ZAMARGU-4260 file (C-alpha; in steps of 0.2 Angstrom, whole numbers, plus 5000, padded with zeros to 4 digits):
<rodrens>
0) 5560/5456/5715 | 5572/5466/5705 | 5589/5468/5712 | 5591/5486/5719 | 5608/5495/5715
5) 5618/5505/5727 | 5619/5520/5714 | 5604/5531/5710 | 5607/5529/5691 | 5613/5514/5681
10) 5625/5514/5666 | 5612/5510/5654 | 5600/5524/5660 | 5613/5538/5659 | 5631/5534/5657
15) 5637/5552/5661 | 5626/5554/5676 | 5632/5536/5682 | 5650/5542/5680 | 5647/5557/5691
20) 5637/5547/5703 | 5652/5535/5706 | 5663/5549/5709 | 5651/5556/5722 | 5646/5540/5731
25) 5663/5533/5731 | 5670/5549/5739 | 5683/5551/5726 | 5682/5570/5723 | 5670/5585/5724
30) 5669/5602/5717 | 5681/5615/5724 | 5672/5631/5721 | 5684/5635/5706 | 5677/5631/5689
35) 5685/5615/5682 | 5695/5612/5698 | 5692/5598/5710 | 5695/5592/5728 | 5702/5574/5728
40) 5696/5566/5743 | 5707/5553/5753 | 5700/5538/5743 | 5702/5546/5726 | 5719/5553/5731
45) 5724/5536/5738 | 5721/5528/5722 | 5732/5541/5713 | 5746/5539/5726 | 5746/5520/5722
50) 5747/5525/5703 | 5761/5536/5707 | 5771/5524/5718 | 5770/5510/5705 | 5773/5520/5689
55) 5787/5529/5697 | 5796/5513/5701 | 5794/5508/5682 | 5800/5525/5677 | 5816/5524/5687
60) 5819/5506/5682 | 5820/5513/5664 | 5834/5524/5669 | 5825/5541/5672 | 5828/5552/5687
65) 5815/5563/5696 | 5816/5582/5697 | 5805/5597/5699 | 5803/5613/5689 | 5793/5629/5693
70) 5774/5631/5691 | 5777/5648/5683 | 5785/5650/5665 | 5790/5667/5658 | 5780/5671/5642
75) 5796/5674/5633 | 5800/5655/5634 | 5786/5652/5622 | 5791/5665/5610 | 5802/5654/5598
80) 5789/5639/5597 | 5775/5646/5587 | 5767/5628/5583 | 5769/5623/5601 | 5761/5639/5608
85) 5747/5638/5596 | 5742/5621/5603 | 5740/5628/5620 | 5737/5647/5618 | 5718/5646/5621
90) 5721/5636/5637 | 5734/5646/5645 | 5731/5654/5662 | 5742/5670/5663 | 5748/5679/5679
95) 5750/5698/5675 | 5751/5706/5693 | 5759/5701/5709 | 5749/5711/5722 | 5732/5715/5729
100) 5727/5731/5738 | 5712/5736/5749 | 5700/5748/5741 | 5684/5754/5750 | 5685/5738/5760
105) 5687/5726/5745 | 5703/5717/5739 | 5707/5722/5721 | 5722/5720/5709 | 5735/5734/5712
110) 5737/5741/5695 | 5755/5747/5700 | 5760/5729/5703 | 5760/5723/5685 | 5774/5711/5681
115) 5787/5717/5669 | 5784/5700/5660 | 5768/5690/5661 | 5770/5672/5668 | 5761/5657/5661
120) 5754/5644/5674 | 5762/5628/5668 | 5752/5620/5654 | 5766/5608/5651 | 5785/5610/5654
125) 5793/5608/5637 | 5799/5626/5636 | 5805/5627/5654 | 5814/5610/5654 | 5821/5614/5636
130) 5829/5629/5643 | 5837/5619/5657 | 5843/5606/5644 | 5851/5620/5634 | 5861/5624/5650
135) 5865/5607/5656 | 5870/5600/5639 | 5888/5604/5633 | 5896/5588/5627 | 5891/5571/5620
140) 5897/5564/5637 | 5881/5573/5645 | 5869/5562/5635 | 5857/5555/5636 | 5847/5566/5648
145) 5832/5557/5655 | 5821/5566/5668 | 5804/5565/5675 | 5793/5576/5686 | 5777/5573/5696
150) 5767/5590/5696 | 5751/5599/5693 | 5747/5608/5677 | 5734/5620/5671 | 5724/5621/5655
155) 5709/5632/5656 | 5696/5620/5649 | 5679/5626/5644 | 5670/5610/5646 | 5676/5601/5662
160) 5672/5583/5669 | 5680/5577/5685 | 5696/5567/5681 | 5694/5567/5663 | 5695/5585/5658
165) 5699/5598/5672 | 5707/5615/5672 | 5720/5609/5685 | 5726/5591/5685 | 5740/5580/5692
170) 5752/5571/5681 | 5769/5565/5677 | 5779/5572/5663 | 5795/5564/5656 | 5808/5573/5645
175) 5823/5566/5637 | 5837/5572/5626 | 5848/5560/5615 | 5862/5560/5603 | 5853/5551/5588
180) 5836/5550/5581 | 5837/5531/5583 | 5840/5533/5602 | 5825/5545/5604 | 5813/5535/5594
185) 5818/5519/5604 | 5815/5530/5620 | 5798/5535/5614 | 5793/5517/5610 | 5800/5511/5627
190) 5789/5523/5636 | 5774/5518/5625 | 5777/5500/5630 | 5779/5505/5648 | 5762/5514/5648
195) 5754/5499/5640 | 5760/5486/5652 | 5756/5497/5667 | 5738/5500/5661 | 5736/5481/5658
200) 5745/5474/5672 | 5742/5487/5686 | 5726/5496/5681 | 5718/5480/5674 | 5713/5492/5659
205) 5717/5484/5642 | 5723/5496/5629 | 5728/5498/5611 | 5745/5505/5608 | 5750/5514/5592
210) 5754/5530/5583 | 5742/5544/5582 | 5738/5552/5565 | 5746/5568/5559 | 5732/5579/5565
215) 5732/5572/5582 | 5751/5575/5585 | 5757/5584/5600 | 5761/5602/5594 | 5778/5603/5588
220) 5781/5584/5588 | 5787/5573/5573 | 5777/5558/5580 | 5764/5555/5594 | 5760/5538/5601
225) 5746/5534/5612 | 5737/5520/5623 | 5718/5520/5619 | 5706/5512/5632 | 5688/5507/5628
230) 5676/5513/5641 | 5660/5504/5645 | 5650/5516/5634 | 5661/5511/5619 | 5670/5528/5619
235) 5689/5529/5618 | 5700/5537/5632 | 5717/5542/5627 | 5725/5536/5643 | 5743/5541/5639
240) 5755/5548/5626 | 5773/5547/5621 | 5780/5560/5609 | 5795/5559/5598 | 5800/5578/5596
245) 5814/5576/5583 | 5825/5591/5583 | 5811/5604/5583 | 5812/5609/5601 | 5831/5608/5602
250) 5833/5619/5587 | 5820/5632/5594 | 5829/5632/5611 | 5847/5629/5606 | 5849/5612/5615
255) 5865/5607/5607 | 5881/5598/5611 | 5899/5595/5605 | 5900/5578/5597 | 5916/5566/5597
260) 5923/5575/5582 | 5921/5592/5590 | 5906/5597/5579 | 5890/5605/5587 | 5874/5595/5585
265) 5856/5598/5590 | 5850/5584/5602 | 5834/5574/5598 | 5821/5575/5612 | 5806/5566/5618
270) 5792/5570/5630 | 5778/5559/5638 | 5765/5559/5651 | 5750/5551/5660 | 5738/5560/5672
275) 5724/5558/5684 | 5713/5555/5669 | 5719/5537/5672 | 5707/5537/5687 | 5693/5542/5676
280) 5698/5527/5665 | 5697/5515/5679 | 5680/5521/5684 | 5673/5519/5667 | 5682/5502/5664
285) 5678/5493/5680 | 5663/5502/5688 | 5646/5494/5689 | 5629/5500/5695 | 5634/5498/5713
290) 5649/5510/5712 | 5668/5508/5708 | 5678/5492/5708 | 5696/5495/5711 | 5709/5483/5705
295) 5719/5477/5720 | 5735/5484/5714 | 5730/5502/5716 | 5717/5500/5730 | 5722/5510/5745
300) 5715/5496/5756 | 5714/5479/5748 | 5704/5471/5762 | 5692/5481/5773 | 5685/5474/5789
305) 5668/5480/5795 | 5664/5474/5813 | 5646/5474/5818 | 5647/5485/5833 | 5632/5487/5844
310) 5639/5500/5856 | 5640/5487/5870 | 5654/5480/5881 | 5656/5465/5870 | 5662/5477/5856
315) 5679/5477/5864 | 5681/5458/5861 | 5675/5459/5844 | 5687/5473/5839 | 5701/5463/5847
320) 5696/5448/5836 | 5695/5459/5820 | 5712/5467/5825 | 5720/5449/5826 | 5714/5446/5808
325) 5720/5462/5802 | 5737/5459/5809 | 5738/5442/5801 | 5733/5449/5784 | 5747/5462/5785
330) 5760/5448/5787 | 5755/5441/5770 | 5762/5448/5754 | 5754/5451/5737 | 5762/5459/5721
335) 5778/5460/5731 | 5770/5471/5745 | 5761/5468/5762 | 5742/5466/5761 | 5734/5483/5764
340) 5720/5482/5777 | 5708/5494/5785 | 5698/5490/5801 | 5683/5502/5800 | 5680/5506/5818
345) 5668/5521/5814 | 5651/5521/5823 | 5636/5516/5813 | 5626/5501/5806 | 5637/5488/5799
350) 5626/5487/5783 | 5628/5505/5780 | 5647/5504/5781 | 5647/5489/5771 | 5638/5497/5756
355) 5649/5513/5758 | 5664/5501/5755 | 5655/5493/5741 | 5653/5510/5732 | 5671/5514/5735
360) 5676/5497/5727 | 5687/5490/5740 | 5692/5473/5733 | 5687/5462/5748 | 5675/5467/5762
365) 5674/5457/5778 | 5658/5459/5788 | 5661/5451/5806 | 5649/5450/5820 | 5648/5442/5837
370) 5643/5425/5830 | 5658/5425/5817 | 5670/5429/5831 | 5662/5415/5842 | 5664/5403/5827
375) 5682/5409/5823 | 5676/5414/5805 | 5673/5429/5794 | 5660/5433/5781 | 5668/5438/5765
380) 5662/5448/5750 | 5672/5450/5734 | 5669/5466/5725 | 5672/5459/5707 | 5658/5446/5710
385) 5646/5454/5722 | 5631/5444/5718 | 5625/5426/5715 | 5616/5421/5700 | 5600/5422/5709
390) 5604/5441/5712 | 5607/5439/5731 | 5623/5445/5739 | 5637/5432/5738 | 5642/5432/5756
395) 5654/5418/5759 | 5658/5411/5777 | 5675/5404/5780 | 5687/5401/5794 | 5697/5417/5798
400) 5714/5408/5796 | 5708/5399/5780 | 5703/5417/5773 | 5720/5424/5779 | 5730/5411/5770
405) 5719/5412/5754 | 5718/5431/5753 | 5733/5434/5742 | 5727/5422/5729 | 5710/5429/5730
410) 5716/5447/5727 | 5727/5441/5712 | 5711/5432/5705 | 5701/5449/5707 | 5715/5458/5698
415) 5715/5446/5684 | 5696/5445/5683 | 5694/5463/5681 | 5707/5464/5667 | 5699/5448/5658
420) 5682/5456/5659 | 5687/5472/5651 | 5698/5464/5638 | 5684/5453/5632 | 5673/5468/5631
425) 5687/5477/5621 | 5689/5463/5609 | 5671/5460/5606 | 5668/5479/5602 | 5680/5482/5588
430) 5671/5480/5571 | 5682/5475/5556 | 5669/5471/5544 | 5663/5489/5539 | 5667/5493/5521
435) 5658/5510/5517 | 5656/5527/5525 | 5637/5523/5524 | 5639/5508/5535 | 5650/5517/5547
440) 5637/5531/5548 | 5623/5518/5551 | 5633/5509/5564 | 5636/5524/5575 | 5619/5532/5573
445) 5610/5516/5578 | 5620/5512/5594 | 5624/5526/5607 | 5636/5514/5615 | 5645/5508/5599
450) 5663/5503/5600 | 5677/5506/5588 | 5679/5502/5569 | 5695/5496/5562 | 5698/5501/5543
455) 5713/5501/5531 | 5722/5518/5529 | 5733/5526/5516 | 5740/5539/5528 | 5735/5554/5519
460) 5742/5571/5524 | 5738/5589/5522 | 5721/5593/5513 | 5717/5575/5510 | 5719/5571/5529
465) 5709/5587/5533 | 5694/5581/5522 | 5694/5564/5531 | 5694/5573/5548 | 5680/5584/5543
470) 5670/5570/5537 | 5672/5560/5553 | 5668/5575/5563 | 5651/5575/5556 | 5648/5559/5565
475) 5657/5565/5581 | 5671/5552/5577 | 5690/5554/5577 | 5704/5543/5572 | 5712/5535/5588
480) 5728/5527/5583 | 5736/5514/5572 | 5736/5498/5581 | 5754/5492/5583 | 5749/5474/5583
485) 5738/5475/5567 | 5740/5464/5552 | 5747/5471/5536 | 5734/5479/5525 | 5729/5471/5508
490) 5718/5483/5500 | 5712/5501/5497 | 5711/5514/5510 | 5693/5515/5517 | 5693/5534/5514
495) 5704/5538/5499 | 5704/5522/5489 | 5723/5523/5488 | 5734/5508/5493 | 5733/5506/5511
500) 5749/5506/5522 | 5741/5502/5539 | 5725/5500/5549 | 5717/5514/5560 | 5704/5513/5574
505) 5690/5525/5573 | 5678/5529/5587 | 5669/5542/5598 | 5681/5548/5612 | 5682/5558/5628
</rodrens>
């Protein structure tokens, strides 16, 4: 008999529907009633909280301080930054009035309450923070300025998909100012490495870090770097970006300081960020046909205990036994923190609750009944290895104290296994042997889940680059980035025939 999956659709049948099914069945998020905006439910927001806590620690360890800037930005703040504004103009939400009034029993916008100056709902904070930098920065002694904020932003998307592209999303945005180009470039690359390490070590999501092509730069930046993750359908997900802004923003916003010689200089600035899009990446990197699989480092609960309650007097003794195990687990540490445990006391059949936690992706699920308690044991399921080779659920019985002692090592193994599985898939799905555009076209036309292609690149600019971009667009492909760890090229550019100076990755993307 074929194994029955917990989700109504598999990845192979329809990856997009599978993705939405994971979000629904794992109770991650739901529609809000406002187009493109979502309600993050406790399990989904709990994962984001873990991302926040662990990434925030790394941000502070690299010398940055947290602050907060307003949600509303005066339109005039964008006036001197035409290139930057052009990049966001079509996505900006604008506030023009400050009051409603009742008219014939309906609430309507009061035409007399028009704002003197429209306010932009924050799409990103470069302009607001740049104005603050201009106030804060007087002397070389004030540098570097290194700040970060955790906030929400609004970009009015036309085509939305939960976590991946929403009109409102949560993120962190870092902004820094430096005395020299060298310091600012070093900061940009330090953050890129921080994002890469965080994705690999915490999210279990392998990435390729490198520079984006000219046409993919952040509006107004001199250089943009990204981490690119491969989803199970072969598409790329830009999971984080770090931008070297040069003096473009500082000249536009008069961010300058008096140097040691008393001369005025414009600062060199950077900006960088990751968002709730990371959760979409985790879903599509680690999920299977039974739901989500959450890496233990970001799981709100790493071990979930499901007692087999029968609404009988003996339930009290069973719950006491389960609580003893929960308390013992909490005394153990993993990844420098206490093991996070949830004792699921909700009424209902144990099998139903078990499968609910399977779909949520809890790393370890313990199902404990009266016989387990009598035998001082537990029945354990690992979410990274749910089935035996035969297709049966892999339920392991072991003594409860034995499990408690082994739990940290099991959680670490699950974390490593999820990363190793994804890394093997990434490495196996980057083609380096395609030599012509015809081969490239055939490769992507034949396989709806084709991965990426790495080719040599001469770094063309202007019209030459635009011609390449349009050619790739005909196949719904984009240039992802220049792999930072690639070999030195030794031949002609794949597109122009000129001498290559680097490699690039090409692929479909979200």
